[in-house]
C-alpha positions, 0 to 999 in steps of 0.5 A: 843329131839327136840324142834321143836317149837324152829326152832332158835335153833342149831341142834346137832347130837349126834351118840354113840351106847349106848341109854341112854348116848344119851339120858343123854347127850340130856338132858343136851343139849335140853334146848340150843339146839335141839338135835337129836341121833343116834346110828351109824354114816353111811347113816348120809347125809338125817339126817343131811340135814334133821335136819339142822344138825350144830354140830356132836358130834360121839363117836370115841371108838373102831374107824377104818378107815371105821368111818375116811372114814366116817368123812372125807366124811362128813367134804367133803361133809358138811364143815360148820359143826363141829365135835367134837369126844369123845372117852374113849381111843383114838386109839392105831393106831398112824396114825389113832389117828391123822387123827381123830384129823385133821378131827374134831374141837374139842375132849372130854374124857369121862365121861366128864363135861357136862358143859365142853362139853357146853362151847365147843359146845357154842364157836364152834357154835359162831365160826361157826355163825361169820364165816357164817357172815364173809362170807355173807358180 
């Protein structure tokens, strides 16, 4: 899915246990972004550094406290990265649900309209770019 020849593109990492889903989302977004995929969230630091990831798109179906801890760690270790959580059903545990929402930059329900997903990603990455420019000045 990577478009290595277009290094000016932002980099997105899609994390979902469904390979076909990742491929479908990646095919839609690859015209605008470099898209990488993974099936799990563990040991992401290497992928984030190697691929200079700007945004994570993470499936949170069957979310656990371990997933929440990983997302918190990602936010602490990589504060510039935007995180969008995808879900079919939000966790029943209200504390977990609230914590996931607080530690993300956006949520999107599955199945979703890919045009809506792209608009959300565009907006988050544009905000990220504007913040970086302001901090540089």
